C-alpha positions in Angstrom: -13.3 -1.9 37.7 -11.3 -4.6 36.1 -10.3 -7.5 38.2 -6.9 -8.2 36.9 -3.7 -9.1 38.7 -2.5 -6.4 40.9 -5.7 -4.5 40.8 -7.2 -3.5 44.2 -10.9 -2.7 44.5 -11.1 0.5 46.7 -12.4 -0.2 50.2 -15.1 2.4 49.8 -16.5 0.5 46.8 -16.5 -2.8 48.7 -18.3 -1.1 51.6 -20.8 0.6 49.3 -21.5 -2.7 47.4 -22.0 -4.6 50.7 -24.5 -2.1 52.0 -26.4 -2.1 48.8 -26.4 -5.9 48.6 -27.7 -6.1 52.2 -30.5 -3.6 51.4 -31.5 -5.3 48.1 -31.5 -8.8 49.8 -33.9 -7.5 52.5 -36.2 -6.0 49.8 -36.1 -9.4 47.9 -36.9 -11.3 51.1 -39.9 -9.1 51.7 -41.1 -9.5 48.1 -40.6 -13.3 48.3 -42.6 -13.4 51.6 -45.6 -11.6 50.0 -45.3 -13.6 46.7 -44.3 -10.7 44.6 -40.7 -11.8 43.8 -39.5 -15.2 42.5 -38.1 -17.7 44.9 -34.4 -18.2 45.3 -31.4 -17.1 47.3 -32.0 -13.4 48.2 -28.3 -12.8 48.2 -27.8 -14.5 44.7 -30.8 -12.6 43.3 -29.5 -9.4 44.9 -26.1 -9.8 43.3 -27.8 -10.5 39.9 -30.0 -7.4 40.3 -27.1 -5.2 41.3 -25.0 -6.5 38.3 -27.9 -6.0 35.8 -28.7 -2.5 37.0 -25.0 -1.5 37.1 -24.5 -2.9 33.6 -27.5 -1.0 32.3 -26.3 2.3 33.7 -22.9 1.7 32.1 -24.4 0.7 28.7 -26.8 3.6 28.6 -24.1 6.2 29.3 -22.2 5.2 26.1 -25.0 3.9 23.8 -26.5 6.0 21.0 -29.3 3.5 20.1 -32.0 1.6 21.9 -30.1 -1.7 21.8 -26.4 -2.3 21.6 -24.8 -4.7 19.0 -25.5 -7.7 21.4 -29.1 -6.8 21.8 -28.8 -5.4 25.3 -31.7 -2.9 25.8 -30.7 0.7 26.3 -34.3 1.9 26.3 -35.5 2.4 29.9 -39.0 1.0 29.4 -37.7 -2.2 27.7 -35.1 -2.6 30.5 -37.8 -2.2 33.2 -39.9 -4.9 31.5 -36.8 -7.2 31.5 -36.1 -6.6 35.2 -39.8 -7.2 36.0 -39.9 -10.4 34.0 -36.6 -11.6 35.5 -37.4 -11.0 39.2 -41.2 -11.2 39.4 -43.1 -14.3 40.6 -45.6 -13.4 37.8 -43.7 -12.4 34.7 -45.8 -10.7 32.0 -44.1 -12.1 29.0 -44.4 -15.8 29.8 -46.8 -17.8 27.7 -47.8 -14.7 25.7 -48.9 -12.8 28.9 
């Protein structure tokens, strides 16, 4: 949904997004407590996660290749590796891992 002048975000979308963000933030806090997920604001990381996953869903519904012209992965396995490396306290692709 575009955020332009005169555009209203439906209340149902705001409610859904808030519920999802609360849930994701709780999951992130749990993962941070056990050392699985990287440190940082659970709300900021939750928003980032929600945005990345939502964007991936949008891109993959219209893409015909494994990456778009900007290099955004449309392959599920590549995307999952990206998410893991972004949010993990122990990313696999750092220092040749």
